[in-house]
Each structure stands twice: as structure tokens, then as C-alpha cells.
N, C-alpha and C positions, 0 to 999 in steps of 0.2 A: 258264829255270825257269818263266817266265810266258808262256804261249802266245798271249796277246792283246796283244803289245807294240804301242804306238801308233806312228804314223809320227814320225820325228825332226822337231823344231821348233827353229828357231834361238833363241839366247839372247834376242836382241832381240825376236823375236816372242812369246816366252814372257812376258817382262816386260810387254809391251803387253797380252797376253791376260790376265795376272794382274790388271792394273788394270781391264780392261774386262769380263772374263768371270767372275772369281771373285766379283764383286759384280754379277752379270748385270743389266744395265739393263733396266727394263721398257719396253714400247712406249709411245708417246705416249698421254696420257690419252684422247684422242678415240677411240682404237682399243680401249680397255680395256672389259671388261664393265661394265655399270652397277653402281654402288655405292649403298648406302643413304644418304640424305641425312645430312650431318654433324649430330650433335646434341651435339658437345663444347662446353660453355660457353665463351664468349669469354675468360674469365679462368682457364680450367683450365691448370695448369702443364704438362700434356702437350703443349699447343700449341707451346710453345717447344722442347721436347725433340724433337717430331716434325719441326719445321722444321729444327733443327740436323742431325738425322740424315739427313733427306732431302737437304739441300744437300751434306752431306758425302759422300753417295753419288753424286751426279750432277754435282758441280762439277768439270768436267774441266780448266778453265783455272786453278783454284786461287785465284780472286778472292773466295771466300767468299759468292758469290751466284749465282743463276741468271741466265744471259744467253744470247744467241744462239750464243755459242761453245760452249755445253754441249750442242748438238744441236738442230737445227731443230724436230723433232717435240716434244721436251721443252719447248723454249722456247715454242712455240705453246700448249702446255697450261697454262702458268703466266703468260704475258705479261699477262693481264688483271689480275693482282694487283700489277702495277707501279704502286703508288699515286702515287709522286712523279714518274713519267714519265722516270726517268733511264736507261731501257733495261736495267735490272737488277731482279731480284726478290730483296730482302734477306731475311735470316732473319726479321726483324720483320714484313715484308710477307707472307712465306709463312705465318707463324704465324696470320695472320688468314684464311688460305684454308681451304676445306673439307678435312676429313680423311676419306679413304675408309674405309668399313666394309662388311662383308657385310650383306645383308638377312637377317633371321632371323624366322621366323614366330612363334616362341615368346618373343621378347624378347631383349635384350642387356644385359650388364653391361660397359660400355666404360671403358677407362682405369682399371682397378682397381689401386690401389697395392698391390703385394705385397712390396716390399722397398725399404729405403733403404740406400744405400751411400755411401762417401766420394766416389764419382764421380757420384752423383746418384740420384734415385728411379727405380724400375723398375715398369712397368705391364704389365697383361695385359688382353686382351679375352676375353669369354665370350659365345658365341652359343648360343641354345637352339632346338631344333626345335619344330614345331607340337605342341600339346597332345595331338593324336590320333595322333602318330607312334608307331611301335612302339618297343620297347626299354625302356620304363620298368619299374623294379622298386622297389616300396616308395617311390615318389616320387623315385627317382634314375635317372639315365640314364648310359649309357656316355659316355666322354670321349675325343675325338679332338684331339690336339695338333699344331699347326703350328709349326715352328721355322724362322725365316728364315735365309737365307744372307748372304754378304757378306764372306767371308774372315775372320770374327771381328773385322772391322775397321769395318764399316758395315752399314747396313740397319736395318729396324724391323718391328714386327709388322704394319704396314699392307701390307707386301709380299704378304700373303695375297691381297689383292684383285687384284693383277696377276700373281700367280704362275701358272705352268702347273699347279700343284697345286690351284688354286682349284676346278676341277670336282670333284675328289675330295672336298673338304670340303663343297661344296654337296650332293653325293650322300650324304655322311655325315649331314648335317643332315636330309635327307629320310628317311634310314634310322633316325632317332631318336637320333642322337648329339648331345651338346653339343660345340661346337667351341671350342677355346681357342687363342689366339695370344699368344706371349710376346715382350717385349723382354728383352734381357740386356745386361750391360756389354760394351763394345767395346774391343778392343786398340788404342786410338788412341795414337800416339806421345806419350810423357810422362805417360800416364794411370796407369802401373803395373799395368794390367790384363793378365792372361795368359789363354791358352785355358782353363786350369784354372778361372779365375774364371767364364768363360762357362758351363762345365759346371755349376759350383756354382749359378749363377743359375737355369738352367732346371730343375735339380732342386728348388731352393727354390720356384720357381713352382708346380710340381706338388705339392710338399709343402703349400704354402699352400692350394691348392684342396682338397687331400685333408683337411687339418686342419679345414676349414669346409665339408665336403661337404654337410651338410644344408642350409646356407644357399644354396649354389650349385646344389643339386639334381643333383650328379654322383656317380657310383659310382667311388671311387678304386681299385677292384679290377677295373674293366673299362676299361682305358686303352689306346689305340693312339696311335702317334706317327709322324710322318714329317717330312722336311725336305729342303732342297736344299743341296748343297755343304757349307759350314761348318755349316749347319743340319742337314744329314744326319749329319754327324759327331756333333753334339750329340744328335740323335735316337737314334743308336746307343748313345751313352753313357747316355742316360736309360733305354734298354731293357735294357742288359746289366749295369749296375752295380746293386748292392743299394740299396734306398731310403736306408739310413743311411750309405752310402759318400759320400765327398766332402761332408761337412757344411758348412753355411753358417750360417744364422740359428739361434742356440741354441734358440729356442722351437720350431723346426721339426725339430730333429735326429732325433727319434724317430717322426716321422709315417710311417705305412705307406701304400704304394700298390702296385699290381700292373700292370705293362705287359704286355698280352696279345699284342701284335704290333707290329712296326716296319718301315718301309720307308725305305730310304736312296736318294735320287737323287744319284748321283755324289759321294758323301761319302768323305773319306779314312778309312783304317782303322788306320794304324800310323805313328807318328812316330819310332819307334826305327830302323826300316829306311829310312834316308834315301834309299836307292837307288830306292825306290818313287816318289819325287818326281824324283830325278835320273837318270831312265832314259836320257837322252841324253848323259850324261857332264858335265852342267853342274852348277854349285853352286847350284841353285835353292832347295833347302831352307835352306841357311845364309843366303843373301842375302835371302830373302823371308819364311820362316816362323819361323826361329829367334827373332827378337825377340818374336814373339807367343807363342811357346812358353816361352821362358826368361826374358823380361824384359830390362832394359837392363844388368844387372850380369854380369860374367864368372862362369862357373860351372865347377866341375871336371867332367871327363868323366863321373864317377860320378853327380854330381848331375843332369847333363843327361839321362843314361839314366833315372834315377829319375823325373824330371819327364815325360819322353817316354812312359814306360810308364804313368804315372798317368792319362793322357788318351788312350791308344790303345785303341780298342774291341777289337782283337784280343787284348789281354791278359785280357779278361774272358769269353772264350768258355767255355761250360760246357754240358753236356747239359741242364741245367735252364733255360737261357735261353729267353725267349719267341721264337717264330719271327721271323726277320729276313730280309727280302728286299732284296738289293742290286741296283739297276738302274744299269748303268754303260755308257757309250759306249766303243766301241773306238777312237775318234779324239779322245779328251779330252786336251788338252795341259796341263791344270791339275791334275787328279786322274787320272792314268793308270789304265787298266783293270787294271794290275798290282796296284793296291790291293785291288780287289774279288776278283781271282783269288787273291791271297795269303790274304785273309780266308776265302774259300771252302775253300782248301786246309787251313788251320789248323782250320777248323770241322769238316771231315771227319775230321781226325786225332783230335779230342777228342769227336766225336759231338754237336756243337752244331747246332741246327736253323737253318741258313743256306742260303738259295737265292740263285742268281745269274741275272739276266737281262741278257744282253749286247745292247746296241743297236748294230746295224751302222750305220756312218757317224755315230754318236752323238758329239757334241761336249759341251762344258761348257755346259749350258743348253738342250739339245735344239733348237738353231737349225738344225742340219744343216750339213754341210760342202760348200762349193762348190755349193750348190743341190741337192745330192743328198738325196732323201727318206730319212728314218730308217726302219729296219727293226728292230722294229715301229714304227709311227707313234706320234706323241704321244698320239693318242686311245686307241690300244691300250695304251700305257704307263699312262695314266690308268685304264683299265678294270682292268688287272692290279693296280695299286696298290689300288684300291677293293676288288677281290675278295679280295686278300690280307688287308687290314686287317679285313674283315668276315667272313672265313671262320669257320664255327662251330667252336668249340674247347671242349674239356672243361676242367674245373677243373685237371686234371693237366697240361695243355699248358703 
């Protein structure tokens, strides 16, 4: 049924890849592009949140701290923050370290509290272009949103700085867009958070900015969005669902916004068709994703179906959708190409504006398989993403 079937991968390899690739680790800080100096006050509560999320993402040996066992490059990048000299960087030590941000010629609103939840406060960053950049209308600018990946399990808004999507957002700033990056709740074991909560949070973040558009200088009806992996799924949901769908904060329930275009880098499209994940006959969906989708309590098959459909982008395809570009590798063992192929098939059936770019030798994260270069290259993927998000569109699009 799906002509782009990926190569078979063993169950053991898939489990390892899920832990390492679904939350694709960034390269060592020494190799990262330069970031704007950290201006987060020493007593800001986001410091502890950022430290906990960062350690949760890269702590491979499970000791709750950064150490040499978490990767030589990563350790070299944080070793200087080992204040007590015990050979580990704890959460408290990391909380004192600089937090990376993008430079922005027009200024920045960093760590803006947009929502409080039982699991903790949620923050966003907003970067502004230079005052003389194009795109301003009546004091407001188009808004480009970045949503981080991490399997709905880890990650943070700071991943924009090290993401392969970063060049897209730097170019968007130059083109006159404000750029926003969101944190959202994570499906950590015992938290009670599910993927639906992640969707609600990113929608609330956009509703929050839209509700106070004059203060932030953004146009809530000129919004574009993209993300990677789990963040790409959330970007699809943000683009394809109505603003009032999946309500969260009551005060934001009726806030309007308009997503004009979206790009998904290797994001899943359907949770109901579990064979899209279990393409090699393994029980990958049930073992890895079901807890994040359904929560800890047993559910009836009918309730599982209902919850799966509620967060499956394919369920919201409609001719009136904003244009969506799916960029997907043909060698991705985490989110197989079958996801994007099925989404494209269903979009054609209903007349929804969905495009698909297949990356040959493309894995999960655009690292390349066995040293084979991607076709198209990462630079070409970045160009295609930027061009798609900024393409001129009429109000009817």
C-alpha cells in the first residue's frame, strides 16, 4: 500500500534508536552556532526547569546528572560547570550555567510565562526582527513558531539554537517575522501527561500570543509553524485543527488565530493505524507510544480509538486547511515514510493542500545513513522549508 517502505530494523535496534534518535541529541556546544549571551536572571524559575529538561534529555546513564558517560562531546561542553569537582554536573550546577538563545536585532522577550499547570509553569521565547525588516503591517509582524521534538517525552524550547531548523528561523527573522519557541508539558512517567496535553499546550501558547498581539507586536492571522519529530506532529496539529479545538486555559478558549502554512520534518501523522509504526511486524507502538497516548490506566478499545483520532493530524484534513509540507526520509526507523505517504494519500482523497518531499537516505534527524549523503541535502531541505513557509498566499489560501 505504501511504496516507500523503509528497510527492516531489528526490535533491539529500534528501541535503542527510539531512545537516542526520537530525542535527537544535539552536537557538542563547541560545534554549535554562536548564541546570544544569556540574560536570564540568576533567580529566574526557568533556570531550574531548563536544567531538569536538559539533563533529562541527555542523561544516558540515568544518574540524574551530566557526566563523562553521557558522551564525551557533551561532557566537554558542560564540565566547566562542575562547581564541586565531583566529576558530575548536577541540576543545580547546570541551573547556574548560561542558557542559549538566538540573537535578534529587534529585541527578545525571553522566558515569558504563558501557562501554569499542575506539572509546572510553561514558558515561551519571542524574538523580533530588525525594525527596518520587511513585513510589518500596522505595527505587527508575521509570526513563525518553532516546536521542539523529543518524543513528547523530553526537550525544551532552547533546542531551536542547535536544531537543523535554526537556519530557517534566522532567515525568517531577516525576512521580518517574529520567531517564537514554546515549551510544553512532557509525557514523563508518572506525570499523567499525554500527547493530547502537549497539543493543548502549544495551542494555548499561540492563543496566549494572539490574545495579547498588540503587546507582542505579532499578527495572529499571519502565522507559520514547523517542528521536528514529535514537534512536527504538534506543528501539524496546530495548523490543521481549528483555533477553538482542544481547549485548554478557559480565558484563551475563544482566541482566534490563522496558521498560513506548516512544515513537518519527519513527524507522525496517524496514531490509529498502528501499522504505520509497526511496519516490520514488531509491537513498537504498544510498547513505546501507547503510554504517552493513553496514560497509565487501561482503556477500552473504543476509548483508545477516540483518543488516537483526537491527536492524529490525518483526521483533520480538509480542503480549507493551510498548505502543509511533509519532509520525510525513506530510511527513518522511528517515524517510517509510510506516515507521510498515507497522509499524502488521504489528502489527495479529500482535496487537502499537502505536499510531500521524500529525502533519499534520510533517517530520523537528517544525520544520513552509513555515511551516505542525503538527497536532497540538509541545506536544500532548509531552503525548501523557508521557501514554503514564506511563499506569497492570498487571504483565501
